[in-house]
FIFI-919705 format. One record per residue (C-alpha): residue number from 1; residue in three letters; chain; x, y, z. Coordinates in pm, whole numbers, plus 50000, padded with zeros to 5 digits. Example, Ala and Ser with C-alpha at 12.3 -4.5 7.8 and 13.67 -1.06 7.14 Angstrom:
BEGIN
(1,"ala","A",(51230,49550,50780))
(2,"ser","A",(51367,49894,50714))
// end
This chain:
BEGIN
(1,"met","A",(95242,93764,23567))
(2,"ser","A",(95126,93443,23695))
(3,"lys","A",(94866,93480,23994))
(4,"leu","A",(95131,93302,24229))
(5,"ala","A",(95404,93582,24152))
(6,"gln","A",(95141,93846,24178))
(7,"leu","A",(95032,93665,24502))
(8,"lys","A",(95415,93707,24624))
(9,"ser","A",(95457,94063,24532))
(10,"arg","A",(95112,94166,24731))
(11,"met","A",(95274,93974,24991))
(12,"glu","A",(95599,94184,24991))
(13,"gln","A",(95385,94514,25020))
(14,"leu","A",(95211,94393,25315))
(15,"asn","A",(95564,94268,25456))
(16,"ala","A",(95703,94635,25439))
(17,"leu","A",(95359,94801,25584))
(18,"his","A",(95415,94515,25881))
(19,"ala","A",(95768,94630,25915))
(20,"ala","A",(95720,95023,25933))
(21,"thr","A",(95425,94907,26226))
(22,"ala","A",(95713,94714,26390))
(23,"ile","A",(95981,94949,26357))
(24,"met","A",(95766,95222,26525))
(25,"asp","A",(95666,94940,26830))
(26,"trp","A",(96036,94889,26887))
(27,"asp","A",(96080,95245,26884))
(28,"gln","A",(95797,95307,27124))
(29,"gln","A",(95937,95051,27336))
(30,"thr","A",(96273,95186,27364))
(31,"tyr","A",(96371,95584,27262))
(32,"met","A",(96039,95734,27157))
(33,"pro","A",(95973,96057,27373))
(34,"lys","A",(95697,96068,27583))
(35,"gly","A",(95488,96310,27387))
(36,"gly","A",(95496,96103,27114))
(37,"ala","A",(95268,95831,27209))
(38,"ser","A",(94924,96000,27103))
(39,"ala","A",(95093,96079,26749))
(40,"arg","A",(95209,95712,26762))
(41,"ala","A",(94875,95587,26836))
(42,"gln","A",(94716,95716,26556))
(43,"his","A",(95015,95617,26296))
(44,"leu","A",(94995,95282,26422))
(45,"gly","A",(94605,95256,26370))
(46,"ile","A",(94656,95348,26052))
(47,"leu","A",(94901,95136,25882))
(48,"ser","A",(94752,94855,26075))
(49,"gln","A",(94382,94920,25941))
(50,"leu","A",(94557,95004,25596))
(51,"ala","A",(94725,94646,25626))
(52,"his","A",(94447,94474,25707))
(53,"glu","A",(94246,94615,25449))
(54,"thr","A",(94461,94549,25190))
(55,"phe","A",(94516,94198,25295))
(56,"thr","A",(94176,94109,25305))
(57,"asp","A",(94097,94254,24941))
(58,"asp","A",(93899,94050,24797))
(59,"ser","A",(94136,94013,24524))
(60,"thr","A",(94369,93869,24698))
(61,"gly","A",(94098,93574,24783))
(62,"glu","A",(94146,93554,24389))
(63,"leu","A",(94493,93574,24361))
(64,"leu","A",(94494,93270,24639))
(65,"glu","A",(94295,93026,24420))
(66,"gly","A",(94494,93127,24082))
(67,"ala","A",(94808,93010,24288))
(68,"lys","A",(94633,92671,24399))
(69,"ala","A",(94649,92591,24011))
(70,"glu","A",(95019,92650,23988))
(71,"ile","A",(95251,92495,24294))
(72,"glu","A",(95336,92191,24309))
(73,"pro","A",(95238,92002,24642))
(74,"gly","A",(95516,91968,24918))
(75,"ser","A",(95690,92299,24738))
(76,"asn","A",(95801,92602,24937))
(77,"asp","A",(95548,92763,24703))
(78,"ala","A",(95284,92536,24902))
(79,"ala","A",(95358,92612,25195))
(80,"ile","A",(95338,92992,25104))
(81,"val","A",(95004,92939,24966))
(82,"arg","A",(94868,92768,25267))
(83,"asn","A",(95025,93018,25517))
(84,"val","A",(94876,93268,25364))
(85,"lys","A",(94576,93120,25322))
(86,"arg","A",(94545,93027,25666))
(87,"asp","A",(94591,93416,25786))
(88,"phe","A",(94366,93553,25467))
(89,"asp","A",(94084,93321,25608))
(90,"leu","A",(94181,93453,25963))
(91,"ser","A",(94146,93821,25888))
(92,"arg","A",(93866,93804,25646))
(93,"lys","A",(93695,93726,25967))
(94,"ile","A",(93785,94003,26188))
(95,"pro","A",(93647,94394,26085))
(96,"ser","A",(93951,94604,25966))
(97,"asp","A",(93809,94899,26184))
(98,"leu","A",(93866,94652,26453))
(99,"val","A",(94170,94580,26357))
(100,"gly","A",(94242,94969,26357))
(101,"glu","A",(94113,95032,26698))
(102,"lys","A",(94290,94727,26885))
(103,"ser","A",(94620,94849,26712))
(104,"arg","A",(94578,95261,26845))
(105,"leu","A",(94422,95115,27173))
(106,"ser","A",(94773,94915,27200))
(107,"ser","A",(94941,95218,27111))
(108,"glu","A",(94828,95432,27385))
(109,"ala","A",(94754,95071,27640))
(110,"his","A",(95160,95081,27658))
(111,"glu","A",(95180,95416,27799))
(112,"ser","A",(94950,95359,28027))
(113,"trp","A",(95030,95046,28135))
(114,"val","A",(95398,95207,28238))
(115,"his","A",(95280,95460,28421))
(116,"ala","A",(95097,95255,28604))
(117,"arg","A",(95335,94993,28676))
(118,"ala","A",(95586,95265,28758))
(119,"thr","A",(95324,95418,29030))
(120,"asn","A",(95139,95120,29139))
(121,"asp","A",(94747,95245,29003))
(122,"phe","A",(94617,94983,28811))
(123,"ala","A",(94290,95154,28862))
(124,"ser","A",(94377,95409,28619))
(125,"phe","A",(94435,95123,28354))
(126,"ala","A",(94133,94929,28432))
(127,"pro","A",(93926,95098,28148))
(128,"thr","A",(94207,95015,27896))
(129,"leu","A",(94229,94684,27963))
(130,"glu","A",(93897,94617,27960))
(131,"arg","A",(93845,94742,27680))
(132,"met","A",(94138,94526,27532))
(133,"phe","A",(93972,94228,27673))
(134,"glu","A",(93614,94325,27521))
(135,"ile","A",(93826,94351,27171))
(136,"ala","A",(93955,94015,27249))
(137,"arg","A",(93639,93877,27304))
(138,"gln","A",(93469,94021,26956))
(139,"glu","A",(93788,93857,26805))
(140,"ala","A",(93716,93518,26918))
(141,"glu","A",(93326,93588,26833))
(142,"tyr","A",(93432,93673,26458))
(143,"leu","A",(93697,93430,26446))
(144,"gly","A",(93453,93123,26589))
(145,"tyr","A",(93528,92790,26797))
(146,"thr","A",(93315,92542,26910))
(147,"asp","A",(93410,92457,27300))
(148,"his","A",(93608,92744,27450))
(149,"ile","A",(93598,93125,27345))
(150,"tyr","A",(94004,93124,27437))
(151,"asp","A",(94078,92851,27149))
(152,"ala","A",(93987,93098,26925))
(153,"leu","A",(94238,93337,27010))
(154,"leu","A",(94494,93077,27119))
(155,"asp","A",(94523,92923,26778))
(156,"met","A",(94635,93268,26602))
(157,"tyr","A",(94976,93216,26851))
(158,"glu","A",(94972,92784,26823))
(159,"glu","A",(94782,92678,26534))
(160,"gly","A",(94605,92369,26635))
(161,"ala","A",(94626,92455,27002))
(162,"thr","A",(94296,92448,27280))
(163,"ala","A",(94213,92545,27605))
(164,"ala","A",(94162,92198,27654))
(165,"asp","A",(94528,92132,27566))
(166,"cys","A",(94641,92394,27818))
(167,"thr","A",(94475,92270,28093))
(168,"arg","A",(94587,91881,28084))
(169,"met","A",(94970,92029,28028))
(170,"phe","A",(94902,92234,28354))
(171,"asp","A",(94723,91907,28527))
(172,"val","A",(95055,91742,28471))
(173,"leu","A",(95339,92007,28496))
(174,"lys","A",(95154,92142,28844))
(175,"ala","A",(95137,91783,28985))
(176,"asn","A",(95490,91742,28929))
(177,"thr","A",(95618,92137,28975))
(178,"val","A",(95436,92093,29371))
(179,"ser","A",(95566,91792,29502))
(180,"leu","A",(95943,91906,29366))
(181,"val","A",(95937,92235,29512))
(182,"lys","A",(95784,92025,29861))
(183,"asp","A",(96064,91808,29827))
(184,"ile","A",(96309,92126,29787))
(185,"ala","A",(96159,92303,30044))
(186,"glu","A",(96134,92060,30308))
(187,"asn","A",(96448,91810,30208))
(188,"gly","A",(96679,92046,29988))
(189,"lys","A",(97009,92160,30089))
(190,"pro","A",(96952,92518,30137))
(191,"val","A",(97048,92836,29840))
(192,"asp","A",(97199,93154,29989))
(193,"asp","A",(97177,93363,29627))
(194,"arg","A",(97213,93696,29833))
(195,"val","A",(97503,93799,29655))
(196,"leu","A",(97334,93811,29397))
(197,"tyr","A",(97154,94094,29448))
(198,"gly","A",(97296,94443,29490))
(199,"asp","A",(97411,94762,29308))
(200,"trp","A",(97578,94632,28942))
(201,"glu","A",(97738,94900,28711))
(202,"val","A",(97491,94869,28421))
(203,"glu","A",(97767,94948,28165))
(204,"lys","A",(97983,94654,28273))
(205,"gln","A",(97636,94434,28257))
(206,"arg","A",(97576,94554,27901))
(207,"arg","A",(97939,94491,27773))
(208,"phe","A",(97900,94117,27940))
(209,"thr","A",(97542,94046,27813))
(210,"glu","A",(97648,94173,27466))
(211,"lys","A",(97973,93942,27502))
(212,"leu","A",(97751,93655,27572))
(213,"ile","A",(97508,93619,27342))
(214,"arg","A",(97758,93723,27034))
(215,"glu","A",(97952,93425,27141))
(216,"ile","A",(97665,93157,27169))
(217,"gly","A",(97579,93259,26790))
(218,"phe","A",(97384,93575,26776))
(219,"asp","A",(97512,93790,26486))
(220,"met","A",(97530,94153,26565))
(221,"asp","A",(97592,94230,26217))
(222,"arg","A",(97226,94187,26134))
(223,"gly","A",(97116,94310,26520))
(224,"arg","A",(97155,94493,26839))
(225,"gln","A",(97075,94485,27189))
(226,"asp","A",(96898,94809,27340))
(227,"thr","A",(96699,94810,27692))
(228,"ala","A",(96309,94854,27796))
(229,"pro","A",(96102,94781,28031))
(230,"his","A",(96045,94447,27944))
(231,"pro","A",(96261,94256,27823))
(232,"phe","A",(96144,94168,27400))
(233,"cys","A",(96268,94064,27048))
(234,"thr","A",(96144,94200,26723))
(235,"gly","A",(96255,94218,26350))
(236,"trp","A",(96202,94369,26031))
(237,"ser","A",(96388,94102,25793))
(238,"val","A",(96648,93822,25848))
(239,"gly","A",(96906,94116,25841))
(240,"asp","A",(96770,94316,26140))
(241,"ile","A",(96675,94128,26441))
(242,"arg","A",(96667,94363,26763))
(243,"leu","A",(96684,94251,27134))
(244,"thr","A",(96592,94445,27424))
(245,"thr","A",(96692,94393,27830))
(246,"arg","A",(96682,94568,28130))
(247,"phe","A",(96942,94595,28378))
(248,"lys","A",(96793,94553,28784))
(249,"asp","A",(96959,94471,29138))
(250,"tyr","A",(96919,94088,29073))
(251,"leu","A",(97237,94035,28816))
(252,"gly","A",(97090,93733,28665))
(253,"ser","A",(96822,93951,28526))
(254,"ala","A",(96997,94116,28235))
(255,"ile","A",(97230,93763,28183))
(256,"phe","A",(96913,93521,28157))
(257,"gly","A",(96689,93826,28000))
(258,"ser","A",(96955,93896,27707))
(259,"leu","A",(96981,93498,27654))
(260,"his","A",(96641,93441,27669))
(261,"glu","A",(96627,93686,27388))
(262,"ala","A",(96920,93619,27212))
(263,"gly","A",(96726,93280,27185))
(264,"his","A",(96445,93437,26986))
(265,"gly","A",(96678,93620,26763))
(266,"met","A",(96904,93361,26682))
(267,"tyr","A",(96602,93154,26539))
(268,"glu","A",(96498,93453,26347))
(269,"gln","A",(96815,93499,26164))
(270,"gly","A",(96790,93141,26125))
(271,"ser","A",(96544,93160,25835))
(272,"pro","A",(96709,93140,25457))
(273,"met","A",(96787,93454,25340))
(274,"glu","A",(96584,93359,25002))
(275,"trp","A",(96274,93343,25214))
(276,"asp","A",(96337,93716,25344))
(277,"arg","A",(96013,93910,25370))
(278,"thr","A",(95801,93610,25223))
(279,"pro","A",(95499,93409,25450))
(280,"leu","A",(95801,93174,25504))
(281,"ala","A",(96051,93360,25722))
(282,"gly","A",(96064,93339,26133))
(283,"gly","A",(95929,93135,26349))
(284,"val","A",(95655,92896,26283))
(285,"ser","A",(95450,92928,26631))
(286,"leu","A",(95505,93121,26973))
(287,"gly","A",(95575,92784,27162))
(288,"val","A",(95846,92654,26920))
(289,"his","A",(95934,92985,26938))
(290,"glu","A",(95961,92989,27298))
(291,"ser","A",(96113,92663,27277))
(292,"gln","A",(96441,92872,27145))
(293,"ser","A",(96475,93128,27422))
(294,"arg","A",(96441,92875,27716))
(295,"thr","A",(96716,92645,27575))
(296,"trp","A",(96948,92938,27522))
(297,"glu","A",(96833,93090,27864))
(298,"asn","A",(96801,92766,28060))
(299,"ile","A",(96946,92433,27927))
(300,"val","A",(97261,92625,27789))
(301,"gly","A",(97252,92891,28008))
(302,"arg","A",(97212,92808,28396))
(303,"ser","A",(97398,92485,28282))
(304,"lys","A",(97732,92438,28534))
(305,"ala","A",(97952,92408,28175))
(306,"phe","A",(97776,92761,28110))
(307,"trp","A",(97954,92912,28371))
(308,"lys","A",(98330,92707,28408))
(309,"arg","A",(98366,92898,28088))
(310,"tyr","A",(98195,93277,28189))
(311,"leu","A",(98226,93240,28537))
(312,"pro","A",(98593,93390,28541))
(313,"ser","A",(98509,93659,28308))
(314,"leu","A",(98201,93745,28516))
(315,"arg","A",(98387,93815,28842))
(316,"ser","A",(98682,94009,28648))
(317,"glu","A",(98378,94272,28578))
(318,"phe","A",(98235,94204,28951))
(319,"leu","A",(98477,94199,29217))
(320,"ala","A",(98183,94064,29501))
(321,"leu","A",(98183,93777,29287))
(322,"gln","A",(98542,93657,29306))
(323,"ala","A",(98493,93457,29676))
(324,"tyr","A",(98272,93238,29482))
(325,"asp","A",(98329,92894,29288))
(326,"val","A",(98168,92742,28983))
(327,"asp","A",(97960,92470,29231))
(328,"gln","A",(97825,92775,29411))
(329,"phe","A",(97735,92990,29149))
(330,"tyr","A",(97566,92721,28981))
(331,"arg","A",(97349,92669,29278))
(332,"met","A",(97280,93009,29333))
(333,"ile","A",(97129,93126,28942))
(334,"asn","A",(96940,92757,28973))
(335,"lys","A",(96789,92803,29293))
(336,"val","A",(96447,92757,29353))
(337,"glu","A",(96204,92993,29514))
(338,"pro","A",(95852,93096,29446))
(339,"ser","A",(95882,93464,29394))
(340,"leu","A",(95691,93717,29241))
(341,"ile","A",(95816,93831,28893))
(342,"arg","A",(95745,93589,28645))
(343,"val","A",(96061,93690,28373))
(344,"glu","A",(96278,93618,28668))
(345,"ala","A",(96147,93289,28791))
(346,"asp","A",(96319,92957,28832))
(347,"glu","A",(96318,92704,28620))
(348,"val","A",(96053,92472,28857))
(349,"thr","A",(95832,92761,28962))
(350,"tyr","A",(95815,92955,28615))
(351,"asn","A",(95488,92722,28476))
(352,"leu","A",(95294,92809,28806))
(353,"his","A",(95329,93188,28695))
(354,"val","A",(95171,93114,28355))
(355,"leu","A",(94893,92873,28485))
(356,"val","A",(94803,93217,28679))
(357,"arg","A",(94764,93429,28368))
(358,"phe","A",(94584,93102,28138))
(359,"glu","A",(94309,93088,28413))
(360,"ile","A",(94266,93487,28469))
(361,"glu","A",(94238,93514,28064))
(362,"cys","A",(93978,93271,28091))
(363,"asp","A",(93812,93398,28393))
(364,"val","A",(93722,93737,28217))
(365,"leu","A",(93680,93656,27893))
(366,"thr","A",(93446,93434,27982))
(367,"lys","A",(93289,93712,28250))
(368,"lys","A",(93326,93478,28542))
(369,"leu","A",(93549,93775,28629))
(370,"asp","A",(93531,94159,28627))
(371,"val","A",(93860,94351,28504))
(372,"arg","A",(93832,94565,28824))
(373,"asp","A",(93849,94241,29029))
(374,"leu","A",(94141,94131,28862))
(375,"pro","A",(94444,94204,29131))
(376,"ala","A",(94252,94017,29419))
(377,"ala","A",(94198,93729,29207))
(378,"trp","A",(94571,93735,29062))
(379,"asn","A",(94653,93815,29479))
(380,"ala","A",(94499,93494,29561))
(381,"lys","A",(94637,93276,29300))
(382,"tyr","A",(94969,93335,29380))
(383,"lys","A",(94917,93314,29701))
(384,"glu","A",(94732,92919,29657))
(385,"tyr","A",(94969,92779,29380))
(386,"leu","A",(95307,92987,29513))
(387,"gly","A",(95259,93097,29822))
(388,"val","A",(95347,93425,29822))
(389,"asp","A",(95208,93718,29924))
(390,"val","A",(95178,94015,29628))
(391,"pro","A",(95276,94328,29795))
(392,"asn","A",(95150,94560,29503))
(393,"asp","A",(95013,94585,29193))
(394,"ser","A",(95323,94673,29034))
(395,"gln","A",(95446,94355,29128))
(396,"gly","A",(95194,94155,29059))
(397,"cys","A",(94927,94170,28775))
(398,"leu","A",(95093,94502,28651))
(399,"gln","A",(95388,94343,28567))
(400,"asp","A",(95386,94202,28182))
(401,"val","A",(95334,94412,27908))
(402,"his","A",(95131,94139,27673))
(403,"trp","A",(94813,94276,27801))
(404,"ser","A",(94866,94635,27720))
(405,"met","A",(94959,94509,27337))
(406,"gly","A",(94601,94332,27335))
(407,"ser","A",(94825,93935,27376))
(408,"ile","A",(94534,93765,27544))
(409,"gly","A",(94595,93378,27468))
(410,"tyr","A",(94927,93424,27427))
(411,"phe","A",(95059,93318,27785))
(412,"pro","A",(95035,92934,27769))
(413,"thr","A",(95309,92927,27471))
(414,"tyr","A",(95523,92998,27696))
(415,"ser","A",(95527,92641,27904))
(416,"met","A",(95479,92483,27557))
(417,"gly","A",(95832,92638,27474))
(418,"asn","A",(95986,92460,27799))
(419,"leu","A",(95823,92137,27731))
(420,"leu","A",(95943,92197,27346))
(421,"ser","A",(96322,92305,27457))
(422,"tyr","A",(96408,91981,27675))
(423,"gln","A",(96232,91735,27388))
(424,"phe","A",(96429,91942,27113))
(425,"trp","A",(96710,91894,27333))
(426,"ala","A",(96675,91512,27405))
(427,"cys","A",(96733,91465,27004))
(428,"leu","A",(96970,91724,26997))
(429,"arg","A",(97199,91570,27291))
(430,"arg","A",(97176,91217,27084))
(431,"asp","A",(97269,91330,26757))
(432,"leu","A",(97579,91562,26918))
(433,"gly","A",(97712,91348,27233))
(434,"asp","A",(97870,91551,27513))
(435,"thr","A",(97688,91911,27494))
(436,"asp","A",(97840,91978,27777))
(437,"ala","A",(98236,91938,27645))
(438,"leu","A",(98142,92186,27334))
(439,"ile","A",(97958,92451,27592))
(440,"glu","A",(98236,92399,27817))
(441,"lys","A",(98511,92526,27578))
(442,"gly","A",(98264,92782,27401))
(443,"glu","A",(98176,92585,27083))
(444,"phe","A",(97804,92597,27056))
(445,"ala","A",(97863,92616,26622))
(446,"pro","A",(97786,92277,26678))
(447,"ile","A",(97465,92361,26870))
(448,"leu","A",(97356,92652,26713))
(449,"gly","A",(97402,92439,26384))
(450,"trp","A",(97201,92157,26498))
(451,"leu","A",(96933,92396,26568))
(452,"arg","A",(96931,92568,26245))
(453,"glu","A",(96936,92255,26058))
(454,"asn","A",(96633,92089,26192))
(455,"ile","A",(96415,92417,26336))
(456,"tyr","A",(96557,92766,26219))
(457,"ser","A",(96567,92710,25899))
(458,"lys","A",(96229,92536,25838))
(459,"gly","A",(96072,92860,25870))
(460,"lys","A",(95698,92797,25872))
(461,"lys","A",(95722,92598,25612))
(462,"tyr","A",(95509,92328,25838))
(463,"pro","A",(95242,92362,26061))
(464,"pro","A",(95414,92355,26406))
(465,"lys","A",(95264,92039,26543))
(466,"glu","A",(95389,91916,26200))
(467,"leu","A",(95769,92035,26263))
(468,"val","A",(95763,91904,26610))
(469,"met","A",(95673,91516,26493))
(470,"gln","A",(95926,91555,26221))
(471,"val","A",(96215,91703,26447))
(472,"thr","A",(96171,91438,26766))
(473,"gly","A",(95918,91172,26613))
(474,"lys","A",(95644,91250,26870))
(475,"pro","A",(95373,91514,26998))
(476,"met","A",(95484,91761,27250))
(477,"gly","A",(95462,91590,27553))
(478,"ala","A",(95603,91633,27907))
(479,"glu","A",(95813,91324,27957))
(480,"asp","A",(96139,91486,27871))
(481,"tyr","A",(96068,91869,28078))
(482,"val","A",(95940,91672,28393))
(483,"thr","A",(96280,91373,28386))
(484,"ala","A",(96546,91689,28297))
(485,"leu","A",(96410,91906,28575))
(486,"asn","A",(96407,91658,28856))
(487,"ala","A",(96714,91468,28753))
(488,"lys","A",(96882,91857,28743))
(489,"tyr","A",(96739,92012,29060))
(490,"arg","A",(96744,91687,29284))
(491,"glu","A",(97168,91681,29210))
(492,"ile","A",(97128,92096,29273))
(493,"tyr","A",(96929,92015,29616))
(494,"his","A",(97125,91691,29750))
(495,"leu","A",(96807,91479,29702))
(496,"ser","A",(96814,91131,29697))
// end
């Protein structure tokens, strides 16, 4: 057997181990009884450490060196070797015992976070969070960096991105966001969305959200939707992708949460079947991944054309909406109002939520901020950037699951995804023409087909920056995003 074939075989074995941990994690967040938390933490820690030790063994390096001589430049096999080599080099720098500890801690931390959020008890979660940030510091030191400790962590989620890139991105977004929000507040025609808050029957919401995700193109024969405290998408093969949503007193929460996670799910389902369980399957980076969830949630799902098609169905489920037409509903679901919860924030203010998290992560990692002082820093930034008072930690610094998972360095990819969604969409509209007409008729196949051809089918064959250049002809930038949001929201709010 050639070295390349042996390398592929080893990666199939590792894929199985990672699938096992992913299934356990999904189960923990959806169906696992609370009493299973301790054992689940041990199981995940053992499996994660085993996978890390298997992957970082010297024999993997030997297979990589041998495989290099057997590949053709530019081929799929060359991309496999490149991806495995990058992951191998990064993984070799981190000790397996630290990997095991992080996995065990994240499993335990999830239960601690769920309890702390439910009881508004940050103090009970703080020691666990402090250790998680300490692990992140250790990871960054093992990985190495030149300018900022954050660079090493961010690079694991968005290859080649740096803290300096994030700062420049947020400077542009903050300037444009503040001016637009100010204009809306001072001169915009007010939007009353109180009707969207109430006691909405869960089963009707479930039925409606599953109808939406099925019709936009999420394949329910290769996936399913369940509920979780925090919506997410995961999967362990092209043929098995899991979405979760949640049902709250805001009707839009489940609708847009489901569309968002379905965007992630369709990206995963769009990898070529022959790449399944190989290093080429799946999304290339979290920024590109987020661009797809935001495309389906915001560009498609919050469009007037979408609700010309689906508002009649929603009104048939919920009679409280019978008195409202498409124009009124469209304005309500696009209401701009500084708020507390990131995942339910409007498009315009969303990036300010991400900025808060980015700045806090940087400050904790560099020890400018102690974890015990994190809630006060969070509240102060929300007051400064969004003008809102945070009533409690459950609606403040405990709202996201990410830190309990050890996903530190992740948040800026959400804003990258916002920029890329509109950058990709500009090219899609250029090629497809009147996308509103397609959406209004429920003809999503051309849109999904374009995304599959240009993004989904590429999997991880190309680095993220190279893929963006291939699709759009330019690096990631804010121009398309800023232009589109200004046009959309000035129209909604009747601004000049």
